[in-house]
C-alpha positions as CSV (number, residue, x, y, z in Angstrom):
1,W,25.5,18.7,-75.8
2,F,22.9,19.4,-78.7
3,F,24.0,23.0,-79.1
4,A,26.8,25.3,-78.1
5,G,28.1,28.4,-80.5
6,N,27.8,32.6,-80.2
7,T,25.9,34.9,-80.5
8,H,26.3,38.6,-82.0
9,I,24.6,41.1,-79.1
10,P,24.0,44.5,-79.9
11,S,24.2,47.0,-77.5
12,G,25.3,50.1,-75.9
13,E,24.1,49.3,-72.9
14,S,26.1,46.8,-70.0
15,I,23.8,44.1,-69.8
16,Y,24.0,41.0,-67.6
17,P,23.7,37.3,-69.3
18,G,23.3,34.4,-68.0
19,V,23.3,30.9,-69.0
20,H,19.9,29.1,-69.3
21,T,19.4,25.3,-70.3
22,N,16.0,23.5,-70.6
23,G,15.3,19.7,-71.0
24,H,12.9,17.2,-70.6
25,I,12.2,14.2,-69.3
26,N,9.7,12.2,-70.4
27,R,7.5,11.4,-67.5
28,L,5.5,8.8,-69.9
29,I,9.1,6.5,-70.8
30,Y,10.8,7.8,-67.4
31,P,8.3,7.9,-64.3
32,G,9.8,8.2,-62.1
33,A,13.4,9.8,-62.8
34,Y,15.0,12.3,-60.6
35,P,11.3,13.4,-58.9
36,E,13.1,16.7,-57.9
37,G,15.0,18.0,-61.1
38,S,18.2,17.7,-62.3
39,A,21.8,20.0,-62.0
40,I,23.4,20.7,-65.2
41,R,27.1,22.5,-64.7
42,F,28.9,24.1,-66.9
43,E,32.8,23.7,-66.3
44,E,33.3,27.7,-68.5
45,L,31.6,30.4,-70.0
46,K,33.5,33.0,-71.8
47,L,32.1,35.8,-72.8
48,W,34.1,38.9,-74.7
49,S,33.5,43.0,-75.8
50,D,33.7,42.8,-80.3
51,E,37.0,44.3,-80.0
52,E,38.4,42.1,-77.5
53,N,37.4,39.6,-80.3
54,M,39.1,41.4,-83.4
55,T,41.9,41.9,-81.3
56,E,42.6,37.9,-80.5
57,N,41.8,36.9,-85.1
58,A,44.4,39.8,-86.0
59,S,46.9,38.2,-84.0
60,S,46.2,34.6,-85.1
61,Q,46.4,35.5,-88.5
């Protein structure tokens, strides 16, 4: 992993989150590697609201 983390999205409306990754295969160094592209698999994705997060934090203290 290069980055893993969290963010706060202020919104009163419904949101439709998704996972996004990007990468770059240097074709000068690896000219024939994965000519049709590649895929990244996520084993786990967690989403929670501020309310749920505050409840979890309060119970762990």
